[in-house]
C-alpha positions as CSV (number, residue, x, y, z in Angstrom):
1,M,16.4,50.2,32.2
2,Q,14.0,49.8,29.3
3,A,11.4,51.8,31.2
4,F,13.9,54.6,31.8
5,I,14.8,54.8,28.1
6,S,11.1,54.8,27.2
7,H,10.6,57.7,29.6
8,L,13.4,59.6,27.9
9,Y,11.7,59.2,24.5
10,G,8.5,60.4,26.0
11,M,10.0,63.7,27.2
12,W,10.1,67.0,25.3
13,I,13.6,66.3,24.0
14,P,13.7,65.3,20.3
15,D,14.1,61.6,19.7
16,W,17.2,62.0,17.6
17,I,19.0,63.8,20.4
18,V,18.0,61.0,22.8
19,S,19.3,58.4,20.4
20,L,22.6,60.3,19.9
21,S,23.0,60.7,23.6
22,L,22.5,57.0,24.2
23,L,25.0,56.2,21.5
24,I,27.6,58.5,23.0
25,L,26.9,57.2,26.5
26,S,27.4,53.6,25.3
27,V,30.7,54.5,23.7
28,A,31.9,56.4,26.8
29,C,30.9,53.5,29.1
30,A,32.6,50.9,26.9
31,L,35.9,52.9,26.9
32,A,35.7,53.6,30.6
33,L,35.1,49.9,31.4
34,H,37.9,48.9,29.1
35,Q,40.3,51.4,30.8
36,L,39.3,50.2,34.2
37,I,39.8,46.5,33.4
38,T,43.2,47.3,31.8
39,M,44.4,49.2,34.9
40,V,43.3,46.4,37.2
41,L,45.1,43.8,35.1
42,R,48.3,45.9,35.0
43,R,48.2,46.2,38.8
44,V,47.7,42.5,39.2
45,V,50.5,41.6,36.8
46,G,53.1,44.0,38.2
47,P,56.1,45.6,36.6
48,E,58.3,42.5,37.0
49,H,56.3,40.4,34.5
50,I,57.6,42.0,31.3
51,F,56.1,39.6,28.9
52,A,52.6,39.8,30.5
53,R,52.7,43.6,30.4
54,S,53.8,43.5,26.8
55,L,50.9,41.1,26.1
56,L,48.5,43.6,27.6
57,A,49.9,46.5,25.6
58,R,49.6,44.5,22.3
59,T,46.0,43.4,23.0
60,A,44.8,46.8,24.2
61,A,43.7,48.2,20.8
62,P,41.7,45.1,19.6
63,T,40.0,44.6,23.0
64,R,39.1,48.3,23.0
65,L,37.4,47.8,19.7
66,A,35.6,44.8,21.0
67,F,34.2,46.7,24.0
68,L,33.0,49.4,21.6
69,I,31.3,46.9,19.3
70,F,29.5,45.2,22.2
71,G,28.6,48.5,23.9
72,I,27.0,49.9,20.7
73,S,25.3,46.6,20.0
74,A,23.8,46.5,23.5
75,V,22.2,50.0,23.0
76,L,21.3,49.5,19.3
77,P,17.7,48.1,19.9
78,T,16.8,51.0,22.0
79,L,17.7,53.7,19.5
80,D,14.9,55.5,17.6
81,L,16.4,55.5,14.1
82,T,15.0,55.4,10.6
83,E,15.2,52.2,8.7
84,R,18.2,53.5,6.6
85,G,20.0,54.8,9.7
86,F,19.4,51.5,11.6
87,G,20.7,49.6,8.5
88,L,23.8,51.7,8.2
89,L,24.7,51.3,11.9
90,Q,24.2,47.6,11.7
91,Q,26.4,47.5,8.6
92,G,29.1,49.5,10.4
93,L,29.0,47.1,13.3
94,L,29.3,44.1,11.0
95,V,32.3,45.6,9.2
96,A,33.9,46.5,12.6
97,F,33.3,42.9,13.8
98,I,35.0,41.5,10.7
99,V,37.9,43.9,11.2
100,L,38.1,42.8,14.9
101,I,38.4,39.2,13.9
102,G,41.2,39.9,11.5
103,W,42.9,42.1,14.0
104,V,42.7,39.4,16.7
105,A,44.1,36.9,14.2
106,V,47.1,39.1,13.3
107,T,47.8,39.8,17.0
108,S,47.5,36.2,17.9
109,A,50.0,35.2,15.2
110,R,52.4,37.9,16.4
111,I,52.2,36.8,20.0
112,A,52.5,33.1,19.1
113,S,55.7,33.8,17.1
114,D,57.2,36.0,19.8
115,I,56.6,33.2,22.4
116,Y,58.3,30.7,20.0
117,L,61.3,32.9,19.4
118,R,61.9,33.7,23.1
119,R,64.1,30.6,23.3
120,F,66.5,31.8,20.6
121,R,69.1,34.5,21.0
122,I,70.6,36.2,18.0
123,D,73.1,38.3,19.9
124,V,75.5,35.4,20.7
125,E,78.5,34.3,18.7
126,D,77.1,31.0,17.5
127,N,73.7,32.2,16.3
128,L,73.2,30.1,13.2
129,L,70.2,28.1,14.6
130,A,68.7,31.3,16.1
131,R,69.0,33.2,12.8
132,K,67.4,30.3,11.0
133,H,64.3,30.3,13.2
134,V,64.1,34.1,13.4
135,T,64.1,34.3,9.6
136,Q,61.7,31.5,9.1
137,I,59.2,32.7,11.6
138,G,59.5,36.3,10.5
139,I,58.8,35.6,6.8
140,L,55.9,33.2,7.7
141,R,54.4,35.7,10.0
142,R,54.4,38.4,7.3
143,A,52.9,35.9,4.8
144,V,50.2,35.0,7.3
145,N,49.5,38.6,8.1
146,L,49.1,39.4,4.4
147,L,46.7,36.6,3.9
148,I,44.7,37.6,7.0
149,M,44.5,41.2,5.7
150,M,43.4,40.1,2.3
151,V,40.7,37.8,3.7
152,T,39.5,40.5,6.1
153,I,39.3,43.2,3.5
154,S,37.5,40.8,1.1
155,A,35.0,39.8,3.8
156,A,34.3,43.4,4.8
157,L,33.8,44.5,1.2
158,M,31.5,41.5,0.5
159,T,29.1,42.7,3.2
160,F,28.0,45.5,0.8
161,E,25.4,44.3,-1.7
162,S,26.8,46.3,-4.6
163,V,30.4,45.1,-4.1
164,R,29.3,41.5,-3.6
165,Q,27.4,41.6,-6.9
166,Y,30.4,43.1,-8.6
167,G,32.8,40.6,-7.1
168,V,30.6,37.7,-8.2
169,S,30.4,39.0,-11.8
170,L,34.1,39.7,-11.8
171,F,35.1,36.2,-10.7
172,A,32.5,34.6,-13.0
173,S,33.7,36.5,-16.1
174,A,37.0,36.0,-17.9
175,G,37.1,39.4,-19.6
176,A,39.5,42.2,-19.6
177,A,38.7,43.3,-16.1
178,G,39.7,39.9,-14.7
179,L,43.0,40.1,-16.7
180,I,43.8,43.6,-15.3
181,V,43.2,42.4,-11.8
182,G,45.3,39.4,-12.4
183,F,48.2,41.4,-13.7
184,A,47.9,43.9,-10.9
185,A,48.0,41.1,-8.3
186,K,51.0,39.4,-9.9
187,P,53.7,41.3,-8.0
188,L,51.9,40.7,-4.7
189,L,51.5,37.0,-5.4
190,T,55.1,36.7,-6.6
191,S,56.4,38.3,-3.4
192,L,54.1,36.1,-1.3
193,I,55.3,32.9,-3.1
194,A,58.9,34.1,-2.9
195,G,58.6,34.7,0.8
196,I,57.2,31.2,1.5
197,Q,60.0,29.7,-0.6
198,I,62.7,31.7,1.3
199,A,61.1,30.7,4.6
200,M,61.2,27.0,3.7
201,T,64.5,26.8,1.8
202,Q,66.3,29.7,3.6
203,P,68.8,30.8,1.0
204,I,69.2,33.9,3.2
205,R,68.7,34.6,6.9
206,V,68.8,37.6,9.1
207,E,72.4,38.8,9.7
208,D,73.8,36.6,6.9
209,A,76.8,38.0,5.2
210,V,76.1,38.3,1.4
211,V,77.5,39.7,-1.8
212,V,74.8,41.1,-4.0
213,E,75.4,43.1,-7.2
214,G,79.1,43.4,-6.2
215,E,78.2,44.9,-2.8
216,W,79.1,43.2,0.4
217,G,76.9,43.5,3.5
218,W,74.6,41.8,6.0
219,I,70.9,40.9,5.7
220,E,69.2,43.4,8.0
221,E,65.5,43.0,7.3
222,I,63.4,40.5,5.4
223,N,60.0,42.1,4.7
224,A,57.0,41.0,2.7
225,T,58.1,42.4,-0.6
226,Y,61.8,43.4,-0.2
227,V,65.0,42.8,1.7
228,V,67.2,45.4,3.3
229,I,70.9,44.8,3.1
230,R,73.2,46.7,5.5
231,L,76.4,47.4,3.5
232,W,79.9,47.6,5.0
233,D,79.9,51.4,4.8
234,W,76.4,51.6,6.6
235,R,74.5,52.3,3.3
236,R,71.3,50.3,2.8
237,M,70.6,48.3,-0.4
238,I,66.9,47.5,-1.0
239,V,66.4,44.4,-3.1
240,P,63.1,42.8,-4.2
241,L,62.3,39.6,-2.3
242,S,62.1,37.6,-5.6
243,Y,65.7,38.5,-6.4
244,F,67.0,35.8,-4.0
245,I,65.0,33.2,-5.8
246,E,65.7,34.2,-9.4
247,Q,69.3,35.7,-9.4
248,P,72.6,34.3,-8.2
249,F,74.3,35.8,-5.2
250,Q,76.9,34.9,-2.6
251,N,76.1,33.9,1.0
252,W,79.2,33.7,3.1
253,T,77.4,32.4,6.2
254,R,75.0,29.8,4.6
255,E,76.1,26.8,6.7
256,S,78.3,28.4,9.4
257,A,79.3,31.9,10.6
258,S,83.0,30.9,10.4
259,I,84.7,32.0,7.2
260,I,88.1,31.8,5.6
261,G,89.8,35.0,4.6
262,T,92.3,35.3,1.7
263,V,95.3,37.6,1.6
264,F,97.5,38.0,-1.6
265,I,101.1,39.1,-1.4
266,Y,103.3,39.8,-4.4
267,A,107.0,39.2,-3.9
268,D,110.2,38.6,-5.8
269,Y,111.4,35.2,-6.7
270,S,114.0,35.3,-4.0
271,V,111.5,35.5,-1.2
272,P,112.0,32.8,1.5
273,V,108.6,31.2,1.3
274,A,109.2,28.8,4.3
275,K,110.0,31.8,6.5
276,V,107.0,33.7,5.4
277,R,104.8,30.7,6.2
278,A,106.3,30.5,9.7
279,R,105.7,34.2,10.2
280,L,102.1,33.9,9.0
281,E,101.5,31.2,11.6
282,E,103.0,33.4,14.3
283,I,100.7,36.3,13.3
284,A,97.6,34.1,13.4
285,K,98.4,32.7,16.8
286,E,99.1,36.1,18.2
287,S,95.8,37.5,16.9
288,P,92.6,37.2,19.0
289,L,90.6,37.3,15.7
290,W,91.9,33.9,14.5
291,D,89.6,31.0,15.4
292,G,92.4,28.4,15.5
293,K,91.3,26.4,12.6
294,V,92.8,27.4,9.2
295,V,96.2,29.0,8.6
296,N,98.1,28.2,5.4
297,L,100.4,29.8,2.8
298,Q,101.0,28.8,-0.8
299,V,102.6,30.2,-3.9
300,S,99.5,30.5,-6.0
301,D,100.9,32.0,-9.2
302,A,104.1,33.1,-10.9
303,T,104.6,35.8,-13.5
304,E,107.7,36.9,-15.4
305,R,108.4,39.5,-12.7
306,T,106.8,38.3,-9.3
307,I,105.3,35.4,-7.6
308,Q,101.8,35.5,-5.9
309,I,101.7,34.2,-2.3
310,R,98.2,33.3,-1.0
311,A,97.7,33.3,2.8
312,L,94.5,31.7,4.2
313,V,93.3,32.4,7.7
314,S,89.9,31.6,9.3
315,A,87.8,33.6,11.7
316,R,84.5,33.2,13.6
317,N,82.5,35.5,11.4
318,S,82.8,37.7,8.4
319,P,83.6,41.0,10.2
320,Q,86.4,39.4,12.1
321,A,87.6,37.7,8.9
322,W,87.9,41.1,7.3
323,D,89.8,42.6,10.2
324,L,92.1,39.5,10.4
325,R,92.9,39.8,6.6
326,C,93.9,43.4,7.0
327,E,96.0,42.6,10.1
328,V,97.8,39.7,8.3
329,R,98.5,41.8,5.2
330,E,99.9,44.7,7.2
331,K,102.2,42.6,9.3
332,L,103.5,40.4,6.5
333,V,104.4,43.5,4.4
334,A,106.1,45.1,7.4
335,W,108.0,41.9,8.2
336,L,109.2,41.5,4.6
337,N,110.3,45.1,4.5
338,E,112.3,44.8,7.7
339,T,113.8,41.3,7.3
340,C,113.8,40.6,3.6
341,P,113.8,43.9,1.7
342,G,115.3,42.3,-1.3
343,S,112.2,40.0,-1.6
344,L,109.8,42.8,-2.4
345,P,108.8,43.2,-6.0
346,R,111.5,44.8,-8.1
347,L,112.1,45.5,-11.8
348,R,115.1,43.8,-13.3
349,A,116.9,45.2,-16.3
350,E,119.9,43.8,-18.3
351,A,122.3,46.4,-19.8
352,N,124.6,45.3,-22.7
353,I,127.2,48.1,-23.1
354,S,129.6,47.9,-26.1
355,A,132.3,50.3,-27.5
356,P,132.4,51.5,-31.1
357,P,134.9,49.6,-33.4
358,G,138.5,50.5,-32.8
359,E,137.8,52.3,-29.4
360,P,138.4,50.8,-25.9
361,L,135.5,50.1,-23.6
362,Q,135.2,53.0,-21.1
363,S,134.4,52.1,-17.5
């Protein structure tokens, strides 16, 4: 092979054309070999092994880069390049190799987390444990990916002499440039620390029902710097990740997906509370939304005109609790209107009619 390459350089073809041809040939051979090995592995695995085929798809890009690096490295000593051209090509291969290491690390972290999460299902009714692990692994994976990217970019930049000298002087000094960099990196570090805190303490999880800034919805995504909340009317609220560490909010599914719903009814003082309580129990037992745990009715307040009746019913999750509250409110009002119309709120007035002196009272 070496003799053949030497023969090429000895022909009438310019040396730079030979070097460029060898470089293109090495790239083409590397890509062809990678494609051939990938096709063979896919045939060996078969379509029934979904996870293995997914693994091949995820590792296709980094392995392609690895084949390119090794292919160019193999032909590099045979290229007739100037000292500067040889140095630039070596520099490019070194940067590509650092990027490859970072890429492999990110891919490995993703594959490991997917293998771990395969045992948990979030599409079942009792998914509290699954949501806990999905949230924790998702946030930790993003934090690890961010750290790997920072280290990879730093390592790639430090391969350049000018950047390395600037970085050393920057870290060694405590001047204005260092302060500017520190302030610029503060949001990134704050989000990173907040993400680690949320992963450890888990004040929120994926698909938790929360009330944030007066809006009720579900946690849809927890990203590296922000959280996406799916509101009840399908809008999306974007909240910084640090918000859930620094600001108060309501989490309706912190310990369990089950939740108690409240219904308030305003009625007249003459309302038969015992009968309303019995009717509430009937409505709860007839409804498939009730989880069979909590059903209660109490007079929670009294004003000069009406009394406030509070009905409590429990459901398996917050969406069912909302629907159950609406059902209970609708059926209680309809029942009162049909059986006890006099118990609905009404305005009482007292009329004191008197006749003028010396004249009889007219009826």
